C-alpha positions in Angstrom: 47.7 151.9 193.7 49.3 152.6 197.1 45.9 152.1 198.7 45.5 148.6 197.1 49.0 147.7 198.3 48.1 148.8 201.8 44.9 146.8 201.8 46.8 143.6 200.6 49.4 144.1 203.4 46.7 144.6 206.0 44.9 141.5 204.8 48.1 139.5 205.0 48.9 140.7 208.5 45.3 140.0 209.6 45.5 136.4 208.2 48.9 135.9 209.9 47.4 137.1 213.2 44.3 134.9 212.8 46.5 131.9 212.0 48.7 132.6 215.1 45.6 132.9 217.3 44.2 129.5 216.0 47.6 127.8 215.9 48.1 127.0 219.6 49.9 123.7 219.5 48.2 122.7 222.8 46.2 119.8 221.5 49.4 118.0 220.8 50.5 118.2 224.4 49.8 115.6 227.2 46.4 115.7 228.8 44.1 113.9 231.3 40.4 113.8 231.1 37.0 112.2 231.8 34.8 110.3 229.3 31.0 110.0 229.4 29.3 107.9 226.7 27.2 105.1 225.4 28.5 101.6 224.6 26.1 99.5 222.5 27.2 95.8 222.2 25.5 94.7 219.0 24.4 91.3 220.3 22.3 93.1 223.0 21.1 96.1 221.1 17.4 96.4 220.6 17.7 99.9 219.2 20.3 99.8 216.4 18.8 102.8 214.7 19.1 105.0 217.9 22.9 105.5 218.3 22.7 107.3 221.6 20.1 105.1 223.3 21.6 102.7 225.8 20.8 99.0 225.7 18.1 97.8 228.1 19.3 97.8 231.7 22.5 99.8 231.0 23.4 103.3 231.9 26.0 105.6 230.2 29.6 104.6 231.0 32.2 106.7 232.8 35.9 106.6 232.0 39.2 108.2 232.7 42.0 108.8 230.1 45.4 110.2 229.8 47.4 110.9 226.7 51.2 111.4 226.2 52.5 114.3 224.1 52.3 113.8 220.3 55.4 112.3 218.6 55.6 112.2 214.8 51.8 112.7 214.6 50.9 110.0 217.1 50.1 110.1 220.8 49.7 107.1 223.2 46.4 107.2 225.0 45.6 105.0 228.0 42.0 104.9 229.1 39.9 103.0 231.7 36.1 102.8 231.6 33.4 101.0 233.4 30.1 99.8 231.9 27.2 98.0 233.7 24.0 96.3 232.7 21.5 95.6 235.6 18.4 93.6 236.4 19.1 90.5 234.3 16.3 88.6 235.9 16.0 86.0 233.1 19.4 84.6 234.1 19.2 85.5 237.8 21.8 88.2 237.7 21.7 91.4 239.6 24.3 93.0 237.2 27.1 92.5 234.8 30.0 94.9 235.0 32.8 95.3 232.4 36.0 97.3 233.0 37.8 98.1 229.8 41.5 99.1 229.9 42.6 100.4 226.4 46.0 101.3 224.9 45.3 103.3 221.8 47.5 105.2 219.3 45.8 108.5 218.5 46.8 110.2 215.2 46.1 113.9 215.2 45.4 115.3 211.7 45.6 119.0 212.7 47.4 119.0 216.1 48.3 122.7 216.0 44.8 124.0 215.7 42.0 124.7 218.1 39.8 122.1 216.2 41.7 118.8 215.6 40.2 115.7 214.0 41.9 112.4 214.7 41.8 108.7 214.2 42.6 106.1 216.8 43.4 102.4 217.0 44.5 100.0 219.8 44.0 97.0 222.0 42.1 96.4 225.2 42.0 94.1 228.2 38.5 93.6 229.7 37.5 92.3 233.1 33.9 91.2 233.8 32.0 90.6 236.9 28.6 88.8 237.1 26.8 89.5 240.3 24.0 87.0 241.1 20.8 88.2 242.7 21.2 88.0 246.5 25.0 87.5 246.1 25.9 86.0 249.5 27.1 82.6 250.7 27.4 80.2 247.7 26.2 82.9 245.3 29.5 84.7 244.8 30.4 87.1 241.9 32.0 85.4 238.9 34.9 87.2 237.3 36.3 86.6 233.8 38.8 88.2 231.5 38.5 89.0 227.8 40.3 91.0 225.2 39.5 93.3 222.3 40.7 96.0 220.0 39.4 99.5 219.1 39.1 101.6 215.9 37.7 105.1 216.0 37.7 108.7 215.0 36.9 112.0 216.7 37.4 115.7 217.0 39.1 117.7 219.8 38.2 121.3 220.5 40.4 123.7 222.5 38.0 125.7 224.7 40.6 127.7 226.7 44.3 127.9 227.5 44.3 124.4 229.1 40.8 123.0 228.7 39.5 120.9 225.8 36.3 119.1 224.8 36.1 116.1 222.4 33.6 113.8 220.8 34.6 110.3 219.6 33.0 107.4 217.8 34.8 104.1 218.4 34.1 100.5 217.5 35.2 98.1 220.1 35.7 94.4 219.4 35.3 92.7 222.7 35.0 89.0 223.2 35.1 86.4 226.1 36.0 82.7 226.0 32.6 81.9 227.8 29.4 83.7 228.1 29.2 86.7 230.4 25.7 87.7 231.2 23.7 87.4 228.0 26.5 87.0 225.5 30.2 86.2 225.0 30.5 89.0 222.4 30.3 92.6 223.6 31.5 94.1 220.3 29.8 97.3 219.3 30.0 101.0 218.9 30.9 103.6 221.5 30.0 107.3 221.3 31.6 109.5 224.0 32.0 113.1 225.1 35.4 113.9 226.5 36.5 116.7 228.8 40.2 117.1 229.3 42.9 119.2 230.9 46.0 120.0 228.8 49.4 120.3 230.5 
């Protein structure tokens, strides 16, 4: 009987220590990081069944993000990313570049654990630049602005004392008043890997 009581006490202590080891609280702190991913505007996507294959002429996008400490389950995240599609010979463009500035609220479902799923939603301002082939003289780049909103979900992983890794799926609604490159509607899914430093 005494042995069974000791085993229960040992299991309880082991569980408490394991929980303390997992429960770091760091994923709810402020962080800065880098994003690397694929943005697939649906209007341009010839490979809808291949979620990580870029659209023709585009490369993976790069981004930078920072997030404030969590407050009542939410954290404000500000991110900036750049995406580019090149060699649009049919419309005599060297490239179309989009810069996407987003303000998202990130709701962490398990902020005090090493693995924390979350959902996010927010708005974005978008700047475009069309660069004509041989852009010189009268062929100058054309800039336009657009707007959008984001809805997504992801998981953050705490890798060390101050380093984390994340993966996120986000749908971005992104429109322009006039056509930019091949379309005026750049809405579509984004899949990104995130590496971040936690303060």
